[in-house]
Every structure is written in structure tokens, then in C-alpha cells.
N, C-alpha and C positions, 0 to 999 in steps of 0.2 A: 730383831732378824727380817729380810725383805722375805714377801708373799710374792707369789706368782698364781696366775689363772688359770684353774687346771680345763685346758681346752675351752670349750665354749660353754661350761656350765655353770660360771657364776661363782663357783666355791674357789676361795683363795687356801692356796697350799704353801707349806715351807719348802725350800728347794732342797733340803736334805728331808728324806724319808724313813722314818724308823721302823726297819725290818725287824722282826719278832724271831726268825727262822731258830736262831740259838738259845732261845728261852724252853728250858724242858730238856730231857736226856739227851738229844740231837747236841746239843751245845755243851754237855756235861764230858770233862775228860775221862772221869770217873764212871759214867754211866749211869750217875746218880738226877736228881733234880733240883733246878738253881732258880725254882721259883724267886725267893726271897730278892735273889741280885735282880731276876728279870724284873721285879717290880720297881727296885732302886733306879735301876737305868730306864724303865720308862717316866718314871715321876722326874728324873733329871732331865730327860730328852723334852719333858713338855715345860718343863720350867726354862730352858734354854730357849723356847721358843718354837720347836718342833710342834707342830699340830697334824702331823700326817703321818699314822702308822700302819702299818702292812703286814699281814699274816695269811695264813692258809690252814685248811683244815688238817692236810697231812703232815704238817709240822709235829714232830714228836707225835705223833698221831694223835693230835687234837687237843696235847699238852698245852701249847703255844697259845692257841686260843684261850684256854682257861686262865693262863697266868696274864695274859693281856687284859680279859674281861677282870679279873680282879683289879688288876693296877688301875684300870680307868673307873672304877666306883667312885661317882661324886664329879667326876671329871667329863664323863662320856659325851657331851653334848659341846665341848671345847675340841673336841678332836674331829678330823675326818679319818672315818675307818675303815680299813680295805681288807678284804679276806679273799680266799679264792677256793674253786673245787676244780676236782677233774682225776686227781691222783687216786690211786686205789687206798680205800679206806680198809679193804677186808680182801689178804690174799686170796683168800678161798672161795670170794663171792664175786663174779664177774660183774655184778650189776652194781656193787658198790663204787663205781668210778664213772668217769666218763662226764659227756653232756647230754645225756637223754633228759628228758623231761622226769622220768619216773627217780633216777637219781636227785638232780636238781631240786626239786620240791621237797624230798626227802632230806637233802643233806643239809640246804639253808637253815632247817628247823634246828639241825644237830648244832650248827655254826652258832647261830641265834642263842641256845642254851649254853654254849662254852664260853661264848663271849659275855652273856649274861646282859643281853641288851635287848631291844625292842626294834633294832633296824640297824642294817647294815649299810653304811654311805656308799662305798664301793664293791661290789661282787662281780669278780673276776673269774672267767675260764680259764684253769691255770694251763692249759696246752690245747692246742687244734686238737679236732677228733676228725679225720678223715673219714671215717666210716659211718657218721651221724650228719644228717642235712643240717646246715647251720641255722635255717629255719626253725627246726626242733629245738636247738639251744636256745635260740634268741625269744622264739615264742614262750617257753617256761619262765624265762627273764623277764618279760614285760608283764608277763601274770604276777611275778613277785614285784616288780614296780607299782602296778596297778593296786596291790595289796597294803603297798606300805612297808612292805620288810625290807626293802632293797631301796635306796634311792637312785644311784647310777649302774651302768654296768659297763664291764671292761673285758680286755683281752689279755693274752699272755704268750710271749714267743709265738705270735702269729707272723707269717712272712707277708710280703707287702701285699702280693696276688689274696692271700687268705683276708687281709685287712680290708681290701676292696670288693669282695666278696661278700663279705659281711654287712658294708656299708650298703651296698647295692640290695641285699636279702631285705633289710632294714626298711629303706625306701619303698620296696616294691611292695612288700607285704603289710606295710603300716605297724612295724616293729619298734621297740625302742632298740636305737642302736647303740654300739659300744662308743664310749667318750673318751675313752684312755685305752693305751695299751703298755706291757710291760715285757720290754725287750733286754736282753744283756748288754751292757754297752762297758767299755773302759779302755783304756790306753793299749791294751791288748786284743780288744773284740772289737773293732771299727765297723764290721759288716754292714750295720744297721745303717750308717752313715749313706750308701749308696742307695738304699730304696725304701728301707722301713720309716725311716725319719721322714725322709721328703713327703711319704705316702702320709703321713699323721699330720703335718703340716697342712696338706692340700686340702684335708678332709676336718680340718678343726678339733683333733683331739689332742689330748693331751699324754703324757708320757710319765710313768715311774720307771726308770732303768734300774735294772738290779746287777750285783757283783761290779760294783765300779772300780775294786780293788782287784778285780781280776780272779776272784776265787782266793785272794790272799797272796797271789803273786806280787802284788803292788804294794804291800801293807810295809815293806822296808827288811821285813825279816829276810826275804829270800835273795843272797847275793852270792857271788860265788865265792866269796871267803866266809860264808854262813853255815853253821848247821843248824838247819831249822827243819820241824816236822810239823806235819798239820795237828791244829791244836783241838779239832772235834771232830765226833764220829760221823758229822755229816759231809765233810770232805774227801770226796774219792781220792784212793790212794793214788790210783794212776796218773790224777793230774800233776802230782810231784816225782813221778817216775821221770828220774834223770837218764835213765838207759833210752827213754824214747827221743827222738831227733826233736821233734817239734818244741819238746820241753828245754831242750838243751839252745834252743832258739830263742827262746821265750829267756831265758836266764842270761844269754847276753844282750839282748834288747832291753832288759830289766836294768841291767848295770849301767848301759848308757843314759836311760833315763833318771836313773836314780843320780849320776853325775849331774846331769842338766838339772835336777831339783837341787842339787846340793850349791850349784854354782849361783842359781837363781835365788837362795836363801830361802829356800822352802825344804821342807821334807816331801819325801816320793810319795806319802800317801795324801798329804794337801793337796800336791799337784795332780795327783791320780784324780780325785773328787773333783778338783776345780776346773778341771778339763772337761768332764762329762757335765756338768751344769752350765758351763759355758756354752754349748750348743744351741740353737735358738729353737731347737726342735723337742728339747729335754724340760721337763717341766720339774721333774724331782729325781734325785738320787736316791734309792733304797741304800741304805747304810746299817749293817746287822752285827753289832756290838756284842761279844759275848762278856765283856767286864766293863767296868765304869771307865776305866782309863783310855778304853777302846775308845768310848762313847766322846771323852772329852779330848782325844786326839782328832775327831773327827770334826769336830764343830767349826774350828777356824776356818775349816774351805769352805763354808757356806758363804765366805764374805772375802773371799780373796779372787783377785781378778788377776789372770794371767795376761802379761803382757804378749804383745803379737811377735816379739822376736822369740819367745819362748813355745810358743804354738807353731812358728814356723820351723821350729828345730826340732817339736815333737814330728811334726810331719813329715822331715826327714829322717828319723828313725823308724815310724810306723806310719808307712803312707795311708793317707786318707780311704776308708771303704775297705781296709785289709783287717780281717783278723788272723793272726799270725799262725794258729792252730785252728783250721775248721771246726775240728771236735768241739770246740768252744762256744761254737754257733747253735744255740737249740732252736732255732725256728728253723723251717726247712727241712727238719732231719728226717721227714718220713718221705719227703721226695727224692732224697739222694740215697736210700737203702737199694741193694742190688734188686730187691724185687721191685722196685717201682720204676727203675731203669733201665729192667732187662725182659721185660714180660713182653 
């Protein structure tokens, strides 16, 4: 497998990053726990050459981190391990979430324990915190780097301006800087091409993009003549509600993309992942298999190169920089709510 530079860190990672959100109750259709399957999938991914693994504290309320830690026993040093903090870990406690120093210093210990490791390669803030100074977050993360508990720090779902603000704060205050960003990116969600990806390139940052299959829309299961339903409790039902006009538009576009893939001798899934990792601003695309069959279907895309005529036709179907349904953009969401626009 080809390996790529993760920004300017000197670390080399695979173009596919194994996401573990589906390991634990979130990825189980019956509401149980799929630990054994998760461990087998992680081992198979490592055997296939994937050396980049991404998880988060909130995935199945910590269970994903525990499964990941068990799977990496004896192979920890061969893996670039990333996890995230920010999302609520206790609905009744307002301080068990966010980007405050108080929470970061506490939660990193919880993640280290669940992952059964002494260090985290890449510790990421899962979302921006508009009501917390970025210096507060960066200061706490800098201390973790100095303590050896964290090697590098990154952001997720930051807008272009938030990325620049964080870089400025790091430079002005002498703090560790975010070396990566984790944004959504797919054939249906191309908004980051306009600002986020160019900003990352200018600042020498790596990127691990999530949802290359559009949350399931580009898996090949969603066609006009298909009777598909979400396969995990982590998928919001509204995302597949066909009474929503934006979803109808996506269905039409998926049909056109599927026809293009078939004519080009590849599956829609393969074309979708290959498209994401083709962009020069993308380091690695996060794939989140729930089953071994899904993992095996993702792997060929790592070495697939889309010809220019296919890329041109994709641009005709979904224009560069366009997100078909703006609600699929997770970055910039705070700035677009009525309270932020009308005060």
C-alpha cells in the first residue's frame, strides 16, 4: 500500500484510515456488542497495510476505544492511533464535554485507559467550541504533548477561518499547533474544496476526511429501484427520509454517479473513495466498516486512479465546491443558525 506524509509531521500514513465508529453498540443492528467482529476487522485492516486508525471517546460511549485498544495489543507501535474528545459523555453533566482545560485533562486519561496505551498519536478536538477561547484548548493540548501523553494534535469539522485562527493563536502564544483537520468530504459533500482544503494546504496540514460514502448514500445500496434501510443505530433516519427534497436530489445524483461508475468498470463505492483520496489536499480517507465484507470492498479503492474523463464527468454531475444538501456540512453549522445570523 502507498503511504503519504501526514502534513509536515514526518509521519507516514496509509491513504485509507480505519474508522471505528461502528465497533460497539452503535454499529450493531440488534443493540448488542460486536467486539469480536471489531477486533477481526482491525486485524485484517492492519494485515492489508492500513496503519492509521481513528476513533473517538463518544463512539458507543467509550466502547469503541476499548475494542480498539484490545485489537492493538502487541501491535500498538505499528499504528498511528487517533482519537477525539469534545462530545458529551454524560448528558446530565455540562462539564463532561467541550474544549475546556478542565475536561481535556480529565478525558485524555479516560481515553488512554480505554485504549490501554501510554500515548495517543493524534488527539483531536471533535468540533469547534465557539464559547471557549481557542487558546484554552490549545494550551491544555500543548501540556499533554509536553507530558508525552499525546504526540500531535488536530481539529475536526473546523471552518477555514477557524483553522486560520487556531494557527495564528499557536504562533502568537507559542503553543502546539493543529497539524491535521478532519472534515466531511465525498462526491455529495464537496464544500470543503472551496476553502477548507486550500487552507490546509497553505498551512502544511494533513487531512483525514470522513464519510467518503456520504453516510451510506454512495455505498451502492441507495438506488431508485432499491429497497434499502439504514443498517446501524448511528445513522440518523432523517438522512434517508425520501420526503425531504434534498434527499430526492441526492437520489437522482447517485443514480447518475452509479451509471458513470458502471460504465467505467468500477463500483460506485470504489469510485467514491478513489475520488476523495485523489484530491492533493487529502491525506487519508476514513472508512468505517461494520463487517469484514465491507472492509474488503473498500480496500481496492486505495490503488485505484480515476482517469481525467471520469473526473470531468463527476464535475458535471456535482460541481466542484458544492454540497448537494447543505445540512450535510458539519463545519460552519454554528455560524448559520438563526441566533448567529439575526442578533
